[in-house]
C-alpha positions as a Markdown table, in Angstrom:
| # | Residue | x | y | z |
|---|---|---|---|---|
| 1 | Met | -20.2 | -35.0 | 158.8 |
| 2 | Ala | -24.0 | -34.3 | 159.4 |
| 3 | Gly | -26.8 | -34.7 | 156.9 |
| 4 | Ala | -28.4 | -37.5 | 154.7 |
| 5 | Val | -26.3 | -39.8 | 153.0 |
| 6 | Gly | -27.1 | -40.6 | 149.2 |
| 7 | Phe | -26.2 | -44.5 | 148.0 |
| 8 | Ile | -26.8 | -45.4 | 144.5 |
| 9 | Gly | -26.5 | -49.1 | 143.2 |
| 10 | Leu | -27.9 | -51.8 | 145.4 |
| 11 | Gly | -26.5 | -54.7 | 143.7 |
| 12 | Ala | -24.8 | -57.9 | 145.1 |
| 13 | Met | -22.3 | -55.6 | 147.1 |
| 14 | Gly | -24.3 | -52.3 | 147.5 |
| 15 | Arg | -27.1 | -53.8 | 148.9 |
| 16 | Pro | -25.4 | -55.2 | 152.1 |
| 17 | Met | -23.0 | -52.2 | 152.2 |
| 18 | Ala | -26.0 | -49.7 | 152.5 |
| 19 | Leu | -27.6 | -52.0 | 155.1 |
| 20 | Asn | -24.6 | -51.7 | 157.3 |
| 21 | Leu | -24.6 | -47.7 | 157.0 |
| 22 | Val | -28.7 | -48.2 | 158.3 |
| 23 | Lys | -27.4 | -50.4 | 161.2 |
| 24 | Arg | -25.1 | -47.8 | 162.2 |
| 25 | Gly | -27.4 | -44.9 | 162.2 |
| 26 | Phe | -26.9 | -43.4 | 159.0 |
| 27 | Pro | -30.0 | -41.8 | 157.3 |
| 28 | Leu | -30.1 | -42.9 | 153.9 |
| 29 | Val | -31.7 | -41.9 | 150.6 |
| 30 | Val | -31.1 | -45.0 | 148.0 |
| 31 | His | -31.9 | -45.5 | 144.5 |
| 32 | Asp | -31.4 | -48.4 | 141.6 |
| 33 | Ile | -32.7 | -48.9 | 138.3 |
| 34 | Asp | -34.1 | -52.2 | 139.6 |
| 35 | Pro | -37.0 | -51.4 | 142.0 |
| 36 | Val | -37.1 | -54.6 | 143.7 |
| 37 | Lys | -33.6 | -53.8 | 145.1 |
| 38 | Val | -34.4 | -50.8 | 147.0 |
| 39 | Glu | -37.2 | -52.8 | 149.2 |
| 40 | Pro | -34.8 | -54.0 | 151.7 |
| 41 | Leu | -33.6 | -50.7 | 152.0 |
| 42 | Arg | -37.2 | -48.9 | 152.4 |
| 43 | Gln | -38.1 | -51.7 | 154.9 |
| 44 | Lys | -35.1 | -50.6 | 157.3 |
| 45 | Gly | -36.3 | -46.9 | 156.9 |
| 46 | Ala | -34.1 | -45.5 | 154.0 |
| 47 | Thr | -35.8 | -43.0 | 152.0 |
| 48 | Val | -36.1 | -44.1 | 147.9 |
| 49 | Ala | -35.4 | -41.7 | 145.3 |
| 50 | Asp | -36.1 | -42.3 | 141.5 |
| 51 | Ser | -32.9 | -40.8 | 140.1 |
| 52 | Pro | -29.2 | -40.0 | 141.2 |
| 53 | Glu | -30.2 | -36.2 | 140.6 |
| 54 | Arg | -33.1 | -36.6 | 143.2 |
| 55 | Val | -30.8 | -38.4 | 145.7 |
| 56 | Ala | -28.0 | -35.7 | 145.5 |
| 57 | Ala | -30.4 | -33.1 | 146.1 |
| 58 | Ser | -31.3 | -34.1 | 149.5 |
| 59 | Thr | -27.8 | -35.5 | 150.8 |
| 60 | Thr | -24.6 | -34.2 | 151.4 |
| 61 | Arg | -22.6 | -37.3 | 150.5 |
| 62 | Thr | -23.4 | -39.6 | 147.6 |
| 63 | Ile | -22.2 | -43.1 | 147.4 |
| 64 | Cys | -21.9 | -44.6 | 143.9 |
| 65 | Ile | -21.3 | -48.5 | 143.5 |
| 66 | Val | -22.6 | -49.7 | 140.1 |
| 67 | Glu | -21.2 | -52.4 | 137.6 |
| 68 | Thr | -19.4 | -50.3 | 134.6 |
| 69 | Thr | -17.5 | -47.2 | 133.9 |
| 70 | Ala | -20.3 | -46.1 | 131.5 |
| 71 | Gln | -23.1 | -46.6 | 134.4 |
| 72 | Ala | -20.8 | -44.7 | 136.8 |
| 73 | Glu | -20.6 | -41.9 | 134.2 |
| 74 | Ala | -24.5 | -41.9 | 133.8 |
| 75 | Val | -24.9 | -41.7 | 137.6 |
| 76 | Ile | -22.6 | -39.0 | 138.2 |
| 77 | Ala | -22.5 | -36.7 | 135.1 |
| 78 | Gly | -25.4 | -38.2 | 133.0 |
| 79 | Glu | -28.5 | -36.2 | 132.3 |
| 80 | Arg | -30.3 | -37.0 | 135.6 |
| 81 | Gly | -26.9 | -37.4 | 137.4 |
| 82 | Ile | -25.7 | -36.2 | 140.7 |
| 83 | Ile | -23.8 | -33.5 | 139.1 |
| 84 | Arg | -27.1 | -32.1 | 138.1 |
| 85 | Ser | -28.3 | -31.4 | 141.8 |
| 86 | Ala | -25.7 | -31.6 | 144.2 |
| 87 | Gly | -24.5 | -28.2 | 145.7 |
| 88 | Pro | -20.9 | -27.0 | 147.0 |
| 89 | Gly | -19.3 | -29.0 | 149.1 |
| 90 | His | -21.1 | -32.2 | 148.3 |
| 91 | Ile | -18.8 | -35.2 | 148.1 |
| 92 | Val | -19.2 | -37.9 | 145.7 |
| 93 | Ile | -17.9 | -41.4 | 146.7 |
| 94 | Cys | -17.4 | -43.7 | 143.7 |
| 95 | Met | -17.0 | -47.1 | 145.1 |
| 96 | Ser | -17.3 | -49.0 | 141.8 |
| 97 | Thr | -14.4 | -50.6 | 140.2 |
| 98 | Ile | -13.9 | -48.4 | 136.9 |
| 99 | Asp | -11.3 | -46.7 | 134.5 |
| 100 | Pro | -9.1 | -44.5 | 136.7 |
| 101 | Leu | -8.5 | -42.1 | 134.0 |
| 102 | Val | -12.2 | -41.7 | 133.8 |
| 103 | Ala | -12.6 | -41.2 | 137.5 |
| 104 | Lys | -10.2 | -38.3 | 137.2 |
| 105 | Arg | -11.8 | -36.5 | 134.7 |
| 106 | Leu | -15.3 | -36.9 | 136.3 |
| 107 | Gly | -13.6 | -35.6 | 139.5 |
| 108 | Gln | -12.5 | -32.4 | 137.4 |
| 109 | Glu | -16.2 | -32.0 | 136.2 |
| 110 | Leu | -17.3 | -32.1 | 139.7 |
| 111 | Ala | -14.5 | -30.0 | 140.9 |
| 112 | Ala | -15.5 | -27.1 | 138.7 |
| 113 | Arg | -19.0 | -27.1 | 140.3 |
| 114 | Gly | -17.4 | -26.9 | 143.7 |
| 115 | Ile | -18.0 | -30.8 | 144.6 |
| 116 | Ala | -15.5 | -33.1 | 145.8 |
| 117 | Met | -14.8 | -36.6 | 144.7 |
| 118 | Leu | -13.2 | -39.6 | 146.1 |
| 119 | Asp | -12.7 | -43.1 | 144.4 |
| 120 | Ala | -13.1 | -45.9 | 147.0 |
| 121 | Pro | -13.3 | -49.5 | 145.3 |
| 122 | Val | -13.8 | -52.1 | 147.8 |
| 123 | Ser | -12.2 | -55.7 | 148.0 |
| 124 | Gly | -13.7 | -58.9 | 150.0 |
| 125 | Gly | -16.6 | -60.0 | 148.1 |
| 126 | Thr | -20.3 | -60.3 | 149.2 |
| 127 | Glu | -19.5 | -62.0 | 152.5 |
| 128 | Arg | -17.6 | -59.3 | 154.0 |
| 129 | Ala | -19.8 | -56.8 | 152.4 |
| 130 | Gly | -22.5 | -58.3 | 154.5 |
| 131 | Thr | -20.3 | -58.5 | 157.8 |
| 132 | Gly | -18.9 | -55.0 | 157.4 |
| 133 | Glu | -15.4 | -56.2 | 157.0 |
| 134 | Leu | -14.5 | -54.9 | 153.5 |
| 135 | Ser | -11.3 | -53.6 | 152.4 |
| 136 | Ile | -11.7 | -50.1 | 151.4 |
| 137 | Ile | -9.0 | -48.4 | 149.2 |
| 138 | Gly | -9.5 | -44.6 | 148.6 |
| 139 | Gly | -7.9 | -42.3 | 146.5 |
| 140 | Gly | -8.8 | -38.2 | 146.6 |
| 141 | Ala | -7.8 | -35.3 | 149.0 |
| 142 | Thr | -6.7 | -36.2 | 152.5 |
| 143 | Glu | -9.5 | -33.9 | 153.8 |
| 144 | Thr | -12.2 | -35.4 | 151.8 |
| 145 | Phe | -11.1 | -38.8 | 152.4 |
| 146 | Glu | -11.3 | -38.0 | 156.4 |
| 147 | Ala | -14.6 | -36.3 | 156.0 |
| 148 | Cys | -15.9 | -39.7 | 154.8 |
| 149 | Arg | -13.9 | -41.9 | 157.1 |
| 150 | Asp | -17.1 | -42.5 | 159.5 |
| 151 | Leu | -18.6 | -44.2 | 156.3 |
| 152 | Phe | -15.9 | -46.2 | 155.6 |
| 153 | Lys | -15.6 | -47.8 | 159.0 |
| 154 | Ala | -19.3 | -48.6 | 158.9 |
| 155 | Met | -18.8 | -50.9 | 155.9 |
| 156 | Gly | -15.0 | -51.8 | 156.3 |
| 157 | Thr | -12.4 | -52.9 | 158.7 |
| 158 | Lys | -9.4 | -52.2 | 156.5 |
| 159 | Ile | -9.3 | -48.7 | 155.3 |
| 160 | Phe | -6.7 | -47.3 | 153.1 |
| 161 | His | -5.7 | -44.1 | 151.7 |
| 162 | Val | -3.4 | -44.7 | 149.0 |
| 163 | Gly | -3.2 | -41.0 | 147.1 |
| 164 | Gly | -4.9 | -38.6 | 144.8 |
| 165 | Leu | -8.0 | -39.4 | 142.8 |
| 166 | Gly | -7.8 | -42.5 | 140.9 |
| 167 | Gln | -5.2 | -44.0 | 142.9 |
| 168 | Gly | -7.5 | -45.9 | 145.0 |
| 169 | Leu | -8.7 | -47.8 | 141.5 |
| 170 | Ala | -5.0 | -48.2 | 140.4 |
| 171 | Met | -4.3 | -50.2 | 143.5 |
| 172 | Lys | -7.8 | -52.1 | 143.1 |
| 173 | Leu | -6.7 | -53.2 | 139.5 |
| 174 | Val | -3.6 | -54.5 | 140.5 |
| 175 | Asn | -5.0 | -56.4 | 143.5 |
| 176 | Asn | -7.9 | -57.7 | 141.2 |
| 177 | Met | -5.6 | -58.9 | 138.4 |
| 178 | Leu | -3.5 | -60.8 | 141.0 |
| 179 | Val | -6.5 | -62.5 | 142.0 |
| 180 | Gln | -7.8 | -63.3 | 138.5 |
| 181 | Val | -4.9 | -64.3 | 136.9 |
| 182 | Asn | -4.1 | -66.6 | 140.1 |
| 183 | Leu | -7.8 | -68.1 | 139.7 |
| 184 | Val | -7.1 | -69.4 | 136.1 |
| 185 | Ala | -4.1 | -71.0 | 137.7 |
| 186 | Val | -5.9 | -72.5 | 140.4 |
| 187 | Ala | -8.3 | -74.0 | 138.0 |
| 188 | Glu | -5.6 | -75.3 | 135.4 |
| 189 | Ala | -3.6 | -77.2 | 138.1 |
| 190 | Leu | -7.0 | -78.7 | 139.6 |
| 191 | Val | -7.8 | -80.1 | 136.3 |
| 192 | Met | -4.3 | -81.2 | 135.5 |
| 193 | Gly | -4.2 | -82.9 | 138.9 |
| 194 | Val | -7.5 | -84.5 | 138.6 |
| 195 | Lys | -6.6 | -85.9 | 135.1 |
| 196 | Ala | -3.5 | -87.4 | 136.5 |
| 197 | Gly | -5.7 | -89.5 | 139.0 |
| 198 | Leu | -5.2 | -87.4 | 142.0 |
| 199 | Asp | -8.1 | -87.1 | 144.4 |
| 200 | Pro | -9.0 | -83.2 | 144.2 |
| 201 | Arg | -9.6 | -83.1 | 148.1 |
| 202 | Thr | -6.1 | -84.3 | 148.6 |
| 203 | Ile | -4.8 | -81.5 | 146.3 |
| 204 | Tyr | -6.6 | -79.1 | 148.2 |
| 205 | Glu | -5.6 | -80.4 | 151.4 |
| 206 | Val | -1.7 | -80.5 | 150.3 |
| 207 | Val | -1.4 | -77.2 | 148.4 |
| 208 | Arg | -3.2 | -75.0 | 151.1 |
| 209 | Val | -0.4 | -76.1 | 153.5 |
| 210 | Ser | 2.4 | -75.9 | 150.8 |
| 211 | Thr | 4.1 | -73.3 | 148.7 |
| 212 | Gly | 1.3 | -73.1 | 146.0 |
| 213 | Thr | -1.2 | -71.8 | 148.2 |
| 214 | Ser | -3.0 | -68.4 | 147.9 |
| 215 | Ala | -6.0 | -66.6 | 148.8 |
| 216 | Ala | -7.3 | -67.5 | 145.5 |
| 217 | Phe | -6.6 | -71.2 | 145.9 |
| 218 | Glu | -8.0 | -71.0 | 149.8 |
| 219 | Gly | -11.1 | -69.3 | 149.3 |
| 220 | Arg | -12.2 | -70.7 | 145.5 |
| 221 | Val | -11.4 | -74.2 | 145.7 |
| 222 | Pro | -13.8 | -75.5 | 148.3 |
| 223 | Lys | -16.6 | -73.8 | 146.2 |
| 224 | Ile | -15.3 | -75.7 | 142.9 |
| 225 | Leu | -15.1 | -79.1 | 145.0 |
| 226 | Ala | -18.8 | -78.5 | 146.2 |
| 227 | Arg | -19.8 | -77.3 | 142.9 |
| 228 | Asp | -21.0 | -74.2 | 144.3 |
| 229 | Phe | -21.2 | -71.6 | 141.3 |
| 230 | Ala | -23.8 | -69.3 | 143.0 |
| 231 | Pro | -22.8 | -65.6 | 141.8 |
| 232 | Gly | -21.0 | -63.6 | 144.1 |
| 233 | Gly | -18.3 | -62.0 | 141.9 |
| 234 | Thr | -19.6 | -63.2 | 138.4 |
| 235 | Ile | -17.4 | -64.2 | 135.5 |
| 236 | Asp | -18.7 | -61.4 | 133.5 |
| 237 | Ile | -17.6 | -58.9 | 136.4 |
| 238 | Tyr | -14.1 | -60.5 | 136.5 |
| 239 | Phe | -13.9 | -60.1 | 132.5 |
| 240 | Lys | -15.0 | -56.5 | 132.8 |
| 241 | Asp | -12.1 | -56.0 | 135.5 |
| 242 | Gln | -9.5 | -57.6 | 133.2 |
| 243 | Glu | -10.7 | -55.3 | 130.3 |
| 244 | Leu | -10.1 | -52.3 | 132.9 |
| 245 | Glu | -6.5 | -53.7 | 133.7 |
| 246 | Thr | -5.5 | -54.5 | 130.2 |
| 247 | Ala | -6.7 | -51.0 | 128.9 |
| 248 | Phe | -5.3 | -49.1 | 131.8 |
| 249 | Ala | -1.9 | -50.7 | 131.3 |
| 250 | Lys | -2.0 | -49.9 | 127.7 |
| 251 | Gln | -2.5 | -46.4 | 128.5 |
| 252 | Leu | 0.5 | -46.5 | 131.0 |
| 253 | Gly | 2.7 | -48.2 | 128.2 |
| 254 | Val | 3.0 | -51.2 | 130.7 |
| 255 | Pro | 3.0 | -55.0 | 128.9 |
| 256 | Leu | 0.8 | -57.5 | 130.6 |
| 257 | Leu | 1.2 | -60.8 | 129.3 |
| 258 | Leu | -0.8 | -62.8 | 131.9 |
| 259 | Ala | -3.7 | -60.7 | 132.4 |
| 260 | Asn | -4.3 | -60.8 | 128.7 |
| 261 | Val | -4.1 | -64.4 | 128.2 |
| 262 | Ser | -6.2 | -65.1 | 131.5 |
| 263 | Gln | -8.9 | -62.9 | 130.1 |
| 264 | Gln | -9.6 | -65.2 | 127.1 |
| 265 | Val | -10.5 | -67.8 | 129.7 |
| 266 | Tyr | -13.1 | -65.7 | 131.2 |
| 267 | Gln | -14.1 | -65.0 | 127.7 |
| 268 | Met | -14.3 | -68.4 | 126.8 |
| 269 | Ala | -16.7 | -69.1 | 129.9 |
| 270 | Arg | -18.8 | -66.2 | 128.9 |
| 271 | Ala | -19.2 | -67.7 | 125.4 |
| 272 | Ala | -20.2 | -71.1 | 127.1 |
| 273 | Gly | -23.1 | -69.2 | 128.8 |
| 274 | Leu | -21.4 | -68.9 | 132.3 |
| 275 | Gly | -21.1 | -65.5 | 132.5 |
| 276 | Lys | -23.6 | -64.9 | 135.5 |
| 277 | Gln | -22.0 | -67.5 | 137.6 |
| 278 | Asp | -19.2 | -67.3 | 140.2 |
| 279 | Gly | -15.6 | -66.6 | 138.9 |
| 280 | Pro | -14.7 | -70.1 | 139.9 |
| 281 | Ala | -16.9 | -71.6 | 137.2 |
| 282 | Ile | -14.3 | -70.9 | 134.7 |
| 283 | Ile | -13.2 | -74.5 | 135.7 |
| 284 | Arg | -16.1 | -76.1 | 133.7 |
| 285 | Val | -14.6 | -74.6 | 130.4 |
| 286 | Leu | -11.0 | -76.5 | 131.1 |
| 287 | Glu | -13.0 | -79.4 | 132.5 |
| 288 | Arg | -14.8 | -80.0 | 129.3 |
| 289 | Leu | -11.7 | -79.6 | 127.4 |
| 290 | Ala | -9.8 | -82.4 | 129.3 |
| 291 | Gly | -12.7 | -84.5 | 129.7 |
| 292 | Val | -12.6 | -84.3 | 133.7 |
| 293 | Glu | -14.7 | -83.0 | 136.4 |
| 294 | Val | -13.2 | -81.5 | 139.7 |
| 295 | Arg | -15.4 | -82.5 | 142.5 |
| 296 | Gly | -15.0 | -83.3 | 146.3 |
């Protein structure tokens, strides 16, 4: 699909994703509320706009990847949002992890003006965002999804179309819930093992080749052992995602036990001032309670 591409939200995930689009030759018009974040894109030849409205006015497809549902609503349908200038045939691609039911409502508002929408949240973290190897999980009309496959292929290697608008987000919440609940279990297990006198490196080597392993265990334990809590997916974001999961389940009439309980561990970490650290930093809360430290 010809024409410039808009990109709104140049944070830890958005910036490397946008840079991969530039590398693949897509002309970009970008915006972020933090002027510092647009500079790496400006230096690569992207045009900088001062609002989502201005982005949409000069593009045919606009990607939005911001942190919260409220931010996505403002970017898409706010006073200076995409909806104010996008013409019929424009495609809005919301790659933020937000409330699926809000995404459906936004899609209806856009459709009334002849604007199409996809929800296409991503999985893989900042490392795979940088290498262009994200998983992209899309919801929306098939023809709209296919019209954006070229963009998805520039940012990811595992591309899924899972159903209508909102279904990509539903799938993302299922995936995130499994990771976030598992990470709490991983932290509890490590603390228990160290309190029992086990070497944490030995715990890692045994479990990673045994039945207790998981992506959360294999990916996060090395960071815990190295005490590397530099922000990737922050505790604040994990908490936000679990809030989405539990609220969505309530609207569906589905009971969630572990997601509600594990969310309180993330809240404890936020209360302890750890909200901007990486998700595995939740172990610091459990370490303080148990009087041990998990260090490799």
